[in-house]
C-alpha positions as CSV (number, residue, x, y, z in Angstrom):
1,M,-26.8,2.6,-7.3
2,S,-26.0,-0.3,-5.0
3,S,-26.0,-0.1,-1.7
4,P,-23.0,-0.5,0.8
5,T,-22.6,-4.8,1.1
6,T,-20.3,-7.0,2.3
7,S,-21.7,-9.3,-0.6
8,L,-18.1,-9.0,-2.0
9,R,-16.2,-9.8,1.5
10,Q,-15.5,-12.8,3.1
11,P,-14.0,-12.9,6.6
12,A,-10.8,-11.5,7.0
13,A,-7.9,-13.5,8.6
14,S,-6.8,-11.9,11.9
15,S,-3.6,-10.4,11.2
16,G,-0.2,-10.8,12.5
17,S,0.3,-14.1,12.3
18,G,3.8,-16.2,12.7
19,P,5.4,-15.0,9.2
20,E,4.2,-11.2,9.5
21,N,5.1,-11.0,12.9
22,Q,8.8,-12.5,12.0
23,L,9.1,-9.9,8.9
24,L,8.1,-7.2,11.0
25,A,10.9,-7.9,13.3
26,S,13.6,-7.5,10.7
27,V,12.0,-4.1,9.7
28,P,14.4,-1.1,11.2
29,T,12.5,1.1,12.6
30,G,14.6,4.0,13.8
31,L,15.7,7.0,10.8
32,L,19.1,5.9,8.2
33,I,21.3,8.4,8.7
34,N,25.4,8.0,7.6
35,G,25.0,4.5,8.0
36,E,23.1,5.0,11.3
37,W,19.8,3.3,12.6
38,R,18.9,5.8,14.9
39,P,16.1,7.4,17.1
40,A,14.4,10.7,16.2
41,A,15.8,13.8,17.8
42,S,12.7,14.7,19.6
43,G,12.4,10.4,20.3
44,K,8.9,10.9,18.8
45,T,7.0,7.9,16.5
46,F,4.3,7.3,14.5
47,D,2.4,4.1,13.6
48,V,1.4,2.4,10.5
49,E,-1.2,0.8,10.0
50,D,-2.4,-2.2,8.0
51,P,-5.4,-0.5,5.6
52,A,-7.0,-3.6,5.6
53,T,-8.1,-3.8,8.7
54,G,-6.8,-0.8,10.8
55,K,-4.4,-2.4,13.2
56,V,-0.5,-1.0,13.7
57,L,1.6,-2.9,12.3
58,L,4.8,-0.8,13.8
59,S,5.2,2.7,15.2
60,I,8.6,3.9,13.7
61,A,10.5,6.9,13.9
62,D,9.4,10.2,13.3
63,A,11.6,12.7,11.8
64,G,12.1,16.4,12.3
65,P,13.8,18.9,10.9
66,E,16.7,18.3,13.1
67,D,17.0,15.3,11.7
68,G,16.1,16.3,8.2
69,K,19.6,18.6,8.1
70,A,21.7,15.4,10.0
71,A,20.6,13.9,6.9
72,L,21.5,16.5,4.2
73,D,24.8,17.2,6.0
74,A,25.8,13.1,5.8
75,A,24.7,13.1,2.2
76,A,26.6,16.8,1.6
77,A,29.7,14.9,3.2
78,A,29.7,11.8,1.0
79,Q,28.9,13.3,-2.2
80,D,32.6,13.7,-3.8
81,S,34.0,10.4,-2.3
82,W,30.8,8.8,-3.8
83,A,31.2,10.4,-6.9
84,Q,34.6,9.5,-7.6
85,V,34.0,6.0,-7.1
86,P,34.0,4.1,-10.4
87,A,30.9,3.5,-12.5
88,R,31.7,-0.5,-12.4
89,A,31.7,-0.5,-8.9
90,R,28.6,2.0,-8.2
91,G,27.1,-0.3,-10.7
92,E,27.9,-3.5,-8.7
93,I,26.4,-2.5,-6.3
94,L,22.9,-2.0,-7.6
95,R,23.5,-5.3,-9.3
96,R,23.9,-7.1,-5.8
97,A,21.1,-5.2,-4.7
98,F,19.0,-6.3,-7.3
99,E,19.9,-10.0,-6.7
100,M,19.1,-9.6,-2.9
101,V,15.9,-8.0,-3.4
102,T,15.0,-10.7,-5.8
103,A,16.2,-13.4,-3.1
104,R,13.8,-11.7,-0.8
105,A,10.9,-11.4,-3.2
106,E,8.1,-13.1,-1.0
107,D,9.3,-10.7,2.3
108,F,9.2,-7.9,0.6
109,A,5.6,-8.3,-1.7
110,L,4.3,-9.5,2.3
111,L,5.5,-6.2,3.7
112,M,3.9,-4.6,0.9
113,T,1.0,-6.2,0.9
114,M,0.5,-5.1,4.8
115,E,1.2,-1.2,5.1
116,M,-0.5,-0.7,1.6
117,G,-3.4,-3.2,1.3
118,K,-2.4,-4.6,-2.6
119,P,-3.2,-8.5,-3.3
120,L,-0.2,-10.6,-2.6
121,A,0.2,-11.1,-6.8
122,E,0.3,-7.8,-7.6
123,A,2.9,-7.1,-4.7
124,R,4.8,-9.9,-6.3
125,G,4.8,-8.0,-9.5
126,E,5.9,-4.9,-8.1
127,V,8.8,-6.2,-6.9
128,T,10.0,-7.9,-10.1
129,Y,8.9,-4.5,-11.5
130,G,10.9,-2.4,-8.5
131,A,13.9,-4.7,-8.4
132,E,14.1,-4.0,-12.0
133,F,15.4,-0.4,-12.0
134,L,18.1,-1.8,-9.9
135,R,19.0,-4.2,-12.7
136,W,18.5,-1.6,-15.4
137,F,20.5,1.2,-13.9
138,S,23.4,-0.7,-12.4
139,E,23.7,-1.1,-16.5
140,E,23.2,2.0,-17.3
141,A,25.8,3.4,-14.8
142,V,28.7,2.7,-17.1
143,R,27.1,4.0,-20.0
144,A,26.7,8.2,-18.7
145,F,28.6,8.6,-21.8
146,G,30.4,12.2,-22.9
147,R,31.7,13.4,-26.4
148,Y,34.7,14.5,-28.3
149,S,34.6,16.7,-31.3
150,V,36.1,19.5,-33.5
151,S,34.5,22.8,-33.2
152,P,33.0,23.8,-36.5
153,D,35.6,26.6,-37.4
154,G,38.4,23.8,-36.2
155,K,40.1,26.0,-34.0
156,S,39.4,24.2,-30.6
157,R,38.4,20.6,-29.3
158,L,35.2,20.4,-27.7
159,L,34.8,18.2,-24.6
160,V,31.5,17.7,-23.4
161,T,31.4,15.0,-19.6
162,K,28.5,14.0,-17.7
163,K,29.0,14.6,-14.2
164,P,26.7,13.4,-10.5
165,V,24.2,16.6,-9.9
166,G,25.1,16.3,-6.1
167,P,22.7,16.1,-2.8
168,C,19.3,14.8,-4.2
169,L,15.9,14.7,-1.8
170,L,13.4,12.2,-3.3
171,I,10.1,11.8,-2.2
172,T,7.9,8.6,-2.5
173,P,4.5,8.2,-2.4
174,W,2.5,5.6,-0.7
175,N,1.0,3.4,-3.5
176,F,4.3,1.7,-4.8
177,P,6.8,1.5,-2.2
178,L,9.1,-0.5,-3.6
179,A,9.2,0.4,-7.2
180,M,9.1,4.5,-6.3
181,A,12.3,4.3,-4.1
182,T,14.2,1.8,-6.7
183,R,13.1,4.4,-9.6
184,K,15.0,7.5,-8.0
185,I,17.3,5.7,-5.7
186,A,19.2,3.4,-8.2
187,P,19.6,6.3,-10.7
188,A,21.0,8.4,-8.4
189,V,23.6,5.6,-7.3
190,A,24.2,5.4,-10.9
191,A,25.5,9.2,-11.3
192,G,27.3,9.3,-8.3
193,C,25.1,11.1,-6.2
194,T,24.2,10.7,-2.7
195,S,20.6,11.4,-1.6
196,V,17.9,11.9,1.4
197,L,15.0,10.0,1.0
198,K,11.4,11.0,2.4
199,P,9.3,7.7,2.1
200,A,5.3,8.2,2.3
201,K,4.3,8.7,5.8
202,L,1.0,5.8,5.0
203,T,4.1,3.5,3.8
204,P,7.4,3.5,4.9
205,L,8.4,0.2,6.4
206,T,9.5,-1.2,2.2
207,S,11.6,1.6,2.1
208,Q,13.1,0.6,5.3
209,L,13.5,-3.2,5.0
210,F,15.2,-1.6,1.2
211,A,17.5,1.0,2.8
212,A,18.7,-2.5,4.9
213,V,19.3,-4.5,2.0
214,M,20.9,-1.3,0.3
215,Q,23.3,-1.5,3.3
216,E,23.8,-5.3,3.2
217,A,24.8,-4.8,-1.1
218,G,27.6,-2.5,0.1
219,L,26.3,1.1,-0.2
220,P,28.9,3.4,1.8
221,A,27.6,5.2,4.5
222,G,25.8,9.0,3.7
223,V,25.1,8.1,0.3
224,L,21.2,7.2,1.4
225,N,19.9,8.3,4.5
226,V,15.9,8.1,5.3
227,I,13.9,10.1,6.9
228,P,10.4,9.0,7.2
229,T,8.1,11.9,8.9
230,S,4.4,12.6,9.8
231,T,5.6,15.9,9.6
232,A,6.9,16.1,5.6
233,G,6.8,20.5,5.2
234,A,8.7,21.0,8.3
235,T,11.1,18.0,7.9
236,T,12.0,18.6,3.8
237,G,10.9,21.9,3.4
238,P,14.2,23.5,5.2
239,L,16.8,21.3,2.8
240,I,14.6,22.6,-0.2
241,K,15.8,25.7,0.9
242,D,19.5,24.4,1.7
243,S,22.2,25.3,-1.0
244,R,23.8,21.9,-0.7
245,L,20.7,20.5,-2.1
246,R,21.1,20.2,-5.9
247,K,18.1,17.9,-7.0
248,L,14.3,17.2,-6.0
249,S,12.7,14.3,-7.3
250,F,8.8,14.0,-6.1
251,T,6.2,11.6,-7.1
252,G,2.6,12.8,-5.5
253,S,-0.1,15.3,-6.2
254,T,-0.2,17.8,-8.6
255,E,-1.2,20.0,-6.0
256,V,1.9,19.3,-3.6
257,G,4.0,19.7,-7.1
258,R,3.2,23.4,-7.3
259,R,4.2,23.9,-4.0
260,L,7.5,22.1,-4.2
261,L,8.5,23.7,-7.3
262,S,7.6,27.2,-6.2
263,D,10.0,26.5,-3.3
264,A,12.7,24.7,-5.5
265,S,12.7,27.7,-7.6
266,E,14.2,29.9,-4.3
267,T,17.3,27.9,-5.0
268,V,16.9,27.5,-9.1
269,L,17.0,23.7,-7.5
270,R,16.8,21.2,-10.2
271,T,13.5,19.0,-10.6
272,S,11.8,16.2,-11.5
273,M,8.1,15.6,-11.0
274,E,6.0,12.9,-11.5
275,L,2.2,14.1,-11.1
276,G,-1.2,13.6,-10.8
277,G,-3.4,11.7,-13.9
278,N,-6.7,11.4,-15.2
279,A,-6.4,8.9,-18.5
280,P,-8.3,8.3,-21.0
281,F,-9.1,4.8,-22.1
282,V,-10.0,5.2,-25.8
283,V,-12.1,2.2,-27.0
284,F,-12.9,1.9,-31.0
285,E,-15.7,0.3,-33.0
286,D,-13.1,-1.8,-34.5
287,A,-11.3,-2.9,-31.3
288,D,-11.1,-6.1,-30.2
289,I,-13.8,-6.0,-27.6
290,D,-12.2,-8.8,-25.6
291,A,-8.5,-7.9,-25.8
292,A,-10.4,-4.0,-24.6
293,V,-11.8,-5.6,-21.7
294,A,-8.7,-7.2,-20.4
295,G,-6.9,-4.3,-20.8
296,A,-9.4,-1.9,-19.0
297,M,-8.8,-4.8,-15.9
298,L,-5.5,-3.6,-15.9
299,A,-5.4,-0.6,-16.8
300,K,-7.9,0.3,-14.1
301,L,-7.9,-2.3,-11.4
302,R,-4.2,-2.6,-11.1
303,N,-3.3,-1.2,-7.5
304,M,-7.1,-1.1,-6.6
305,G,-7.0,2.0,-8.7
306,E,-4.7,3.8,-6.7
307,A,-2.0,4.5,-9.6
308,C,-1.4,7.7,-11.4
309,T,-1.4,5.6,-14.3
310,A,-4.7,4.3,-13.7
311,A,-7.5,4.5,-16.7
312,N,-9.7,7.4,-15.2
313,R,-12.0,7.8,-18.0
314,F,-13.6,5.0,-20.6
315,L,-14.4,6.5,-23.7
316,V,-16.0,4.7,-25.6
317,H,-17.8,4.4,-29.0
318,E,-21.5,4.9,-28.7
319,S,-21.2,1.3,-31.4
320,V,-19.8,-1.0,-29.0
321,A,-20.4,1.0,-25.5
322,A,-23.3,-1.4,-24.7
323,E,-20.9,-4.8,-25.7
324,F,-17.9,-3.1,-23.9
325,A,-19.9,-2.1,-20.5
326,E,-22.1,-5.2,-20.5
327,K,-18.7,-7.4,-20.7
328,F,-16.4,-4.7,-18.5
329,A,-19.4,-5.6,-15.7
330,A,-19.1,-8.9,-16.1
331,K,-15.1,-9.1,-15.0
332,M,-15.8,-6.5,-12.4
333,A,-18.7,-8.8,-10.8
334,D,-16.0,-11.8,-10.5
335,M,-13.0,-9.6,-8.2
336,T,-13.7,-10.3,-4.4
337,T,-12.3,-7.9,-1.9
338,G,-10.7,-8.8,0.6
339,R,-7.1,-8.6,2.7
340,G,-4.2,-8.6,0.2
341,T,-2.5,-12.3,2.0
342,E,-6.3,-13.9,2.0
343,A,-5.8,-16.6,-1.1
344,H,-9.9,-15.4,-2.6
345,S,-8.6,-11.6,-2.7
346,K,-8.4,-9.8,-6.2
347,V,-9.0,-6.3,-4.5
348,G,-7.6,-4.9,-1.7
349,P,-8.3,-2.2,0.2
350,L,-8.0,1.8,-0.4
351,I,-5.3,3.1,1.8
352,D,-7.5,4.9,4.2
353,A,-11.0,6.2,5.2
354,K,-10.5,9.4,3.2
355,S,-9.4,8.1,0.2
356,R,-12.7,5.3,0.4
357,D,-15.0,8.9,1.1
358,K,-13.4,10.9,-1.4
359,V,-13.9,8.1,-4.2
360,H,-17.6,7.3,-3.0
361,E,-17.9,11.2,-3.1
362,L,-17.3,10.9,-6.7
363,V,-19.7,7.9,-7.1
364,T,-22.3,9.3,-5.9
365,D,-21.8,13.0,-7.5
366,A,-21.8,11.3,-11.1
367,V,-25.1,9.3,-9.9
368,A,-27.0,12.5,-9.0
369,S,-26.2,13.6,-12.3
370,G,-28.1,10.9,-14.2
371,A,-25.0,7.9,-14.2
372,V,-25.9,4.4,-13.4
373,A,-24.1,2.2,-11.8
374,V,-24.0,-1.2,-13.8
375,A,-21.4,-2.8,-11.1
376,G,-20.7,-2.2,-7.7
377,G,-21.6,1.7,-6.4
378,G,-20.3,1.6,-2.8
379,P,-18.3,1.1,0.2
380,V,-18.0,-2.4,1.4
381,D,-18.9,-2.8,5.1
382,G,-16.9,-4.3,7.8
383,P,-13.0,-3.2,9.1
384,G,-10.5,-1.7,6.7
385,Y,-11.0,0.6,3.8
386,F,-12.7,-1.3,1.2
387,Y,-14.6,0.0,-2.2
388,Q,-16.8,-2.3,-4.4
389,P,-15.7,-2.5,-8.2
390,T,-17.7,-0.4,-9.6
391,I,-18.2,0.7,-13.4
392,L,-20.5,3.7,-14.1
393,T,-22.6,4.2,-17.9
394,G,-24.3,7.6,-18.6
395,V,-22.2,9.6,-17.6
396,T,-22.4,12.9,-18.8
397,E,-19.2,15.9,-19.8
398,G,-18.9,18.6,-16.9
399,T,-19.3,15.3,-14.2
400,R,-16.5,15.7,-11.6
401,I,-15.6,11.8,-11.8
402,L,-14.3,13.0,-15.3
403,S,-12.0,16.2,-14.1
404,E,-10.6,14.3,-11.1
405,E,-8.8,11.9,-10.3
406,I,-10.1,8.9,-8.6
407,F,-7.9,6.8,-7.3
408,G,-10.2,4.2,-6.3
409,P,-11.6,1.2,-8.6
410,V,-14.7,3.1,-10.2
411,A,-14.7,3.4,-14.1
412,P,-17.0,6.1,-15.7
413,I,-18.2,5.3,-19.3
414,I,-18.9,8.1,-21.6
415,T,-19.4,7.9,-25.1
416,F,-18.0,8.8,-28.5
417,T,-19.0,9.3,-32.4
418,T,-16.0,10.3,-34.4
419,E,-12.0,10.1,-34.1
420,D,-12.2,13.9,-33.7
421,D,-14.4,13.3,-30.3
422,A,-12.7,11.3,-29.3
423,I,-9.5,13.1,-29.3
424,R,-11.4,16.2,-27.8
425,L,-12.7,14.4,-24.9
426,A,-9.4,12.4,-24.2
427,N,-7.2,16.2,-24.4
428,N,-10.0,17.9,-22.4
429,T,-7.9,18.0,-19.3
430,E,-5.2,19.6,-17.3
431,Y,-3.1,15.8,-17.0
432,G,-1.3,14.3,-19.6
433,L,0.8,11.7,-18.2
434,V,-0.5,8.4,-19.6
435,A,-3.2,7.2,-22.6
436,Y,-4.8,3.7,-24.3
437,V,-5.9,3.2,-26.9
438,F,-8.0,0.2,-28.3
439,T,-8.2,0.2,-32.2
440,K,-7.2,-2.5,-35.1
441,D,-6.0,0.0,-37.2
442,L,-2.8,1.0,-37.1
443,N,-2.9,4.3,-39.0
444,R,-5.7,5.4,-36.5
445,G,-3.4,4.4,-33.8
446,I,-0.7,6.2,-35.1
447,R,-3.0,9.7,-35.1
448,M,-3.9,8.7,-32.0
449,G,0.1,8.7,-31.0
450,E,0.5,12.4,-32.5
451,R,-2.5,13.6,-31.4
452,L,-3.5,12.6,-28.0
453,E,-1.6,15.2,-25.3
454,T,0.1,12.6,-23.4
455,G,3.6,11.6,-22.3
456,M,3.1,7.6,-22.2
457,L,0.5,5.8,-25.1
458,G,-0.5,2.2,-24.4
459,L,-1.6,1.1,-28.3
460,N,-3.8,-1.9,-27.1
461,A,-2.1,-2.6,-23.7
462,G,-3.2,-1.8,-20.6
463,V,0.0,-1.8,-18.9
464,V,3.3,0.9,-20.2
465,S,5.0,0.9,-17.1
466,N,8.7,-0.4,-17.9
467,A,12.1,0.2,-16.6
468,A,13.4,0.5,-19.7
469,A,11.3,3.3,-20.9
470,P,11.1,6.5,-19.8
471,F,8.3,7.1,-17.6
472,G,6.9,10.7,-17.4
473,G,4.2,13.0,-18.5
474,V,3.2,16.7,-19.9
475,K,1.2,19.5,-19.0
476,Q,0.3,19.8,-15.0
477,S,1.5,15.7,-15.3
478,G,5.0,16.6,-14.3
479,L,8.8,17.6,-15.6
480,G,11.4,15.3,-16.4
481,R,11.7,11.3,-17.4
482,E,12.5,8.2,-14.6
483,G,13.5,5.0,-16.2
484,G,15.0,4.2,-19.9
485,L,17.8,5.6,-21.2
486,E,16.6,9.2,-19.9
487,G,16.4,8.1,-16.1
488,I,20.1,8.8,-15.1
489,E,20.2,12.1,-17.3
490,E,18.1,13.2,-14.6
491,Y,20.9,12.6,-11.8
492,L,23.8,14.5,-14.2
493,Y,24.4,17.6,-15.5
494,T,26.6,19.0,-18.3
495,Q,30.1,20.3,-18.3
496,Y,31.5,22.1,-21.4
497,I,35.4,22.2,-21.7
498,G,36.8,24.6,-24.7
499,I,40.5,23.3,-25.7
500,A,43.1,25.2,-27.4
501,D,43.6,24.3,-31.1
502,P,45.9,21.5,-30.5
503,Y,47.9,22.7,-34.0
504,A,48.6,26.1,-33.1
505,V,51.9,27.5,-33.1
């Protein structure tokens, strides 16, 4: 295994340039409650750091239980009036927000790079992806259709309508600060629901800026409330037990998701859970190896591997494993680490020291069990939380790195012999969010889609996320779907009205 090195790292530019400081000065640092930005009731704040340098970017208000209650008070008070706003008007607010985010794409991209670490090119891609949820649900707002029908016995009429579920608690992760916010807020707004957003402590600044844009787009006071906090459980726990809250949408780890589901059971709270993943990336002997490697780079290194959709296990047919690994390693070797604002940077830092240590622990365990690092293999010296893009060959079944979500730029390769063998290995996990399959045989691709236990499948594609598609998993990867035609349904409930026979005398 390679020793820690600085060979992949060029000198980091100092953070805090003129444009960066100007952008930070435009970010609200308070809590957004009932349309007003205000300090936490306790007066407390917490720091947000740049993971590439460890330096503080901003200090923002630190919400506590009192603030959480005030946010839910505002959401509950605004619910009835917001539900009565015509769907077209709700959609127009989202459309304006889409145009405003798009116009400020460089601001949002730079802010995400500063607080999360991803290279600017990737951050720009997230702005495009995240903004698309605003446009998509601006159009879906007017399509939440019900139906009218005659009962089978002809003696009554059946009227089915869709109604907003009510105030929502939206909890977003740190890895996609804009897209995870828009993917939840946009359908809630479109459906006529008010909400309380609790962004991740590590990356709350993008949500703060986005909430300000929503205000500028005309969203009424109380419809969206934002409560960044360093004490998530203490602040949101009482909200989950409050009968006024009608829905919880969470994206994060399966471990936390289980606890939230348990808490939500007390009030039979409607939930959406987008949880962990352990995505298999399957390469068959007939695959276009160059295309598979290109797909692997996208599926593995997008967001430095810090994505629930990241390929976690590379299952490669034994006849092409050597060729795939060699070409994959060559591509990985070209991936230079650095602060995301630097022109040479292709791989940014991991989010914090704890995350980097976890990644290295998994790599060290795999190597101790016989794996070989043919690229990378260790942390990068210097400031920030960088890890070398790494490929491990000779990984054996039972190794921790095949069962735990890596959340870093590490690709373990294991071989298989038959299609049945590939299915067995791919399904050997408690997770089922996404899988990737590379093959030229369409029939095999269809079989894999039918036999793999996964909510999504990339067939000869290394990226599946799309605002027009239903995003979500099976097994312990979650409940419900975000995006697509299904996304708005998570924020609506169905009401049936039985009407007496209009022909009855």
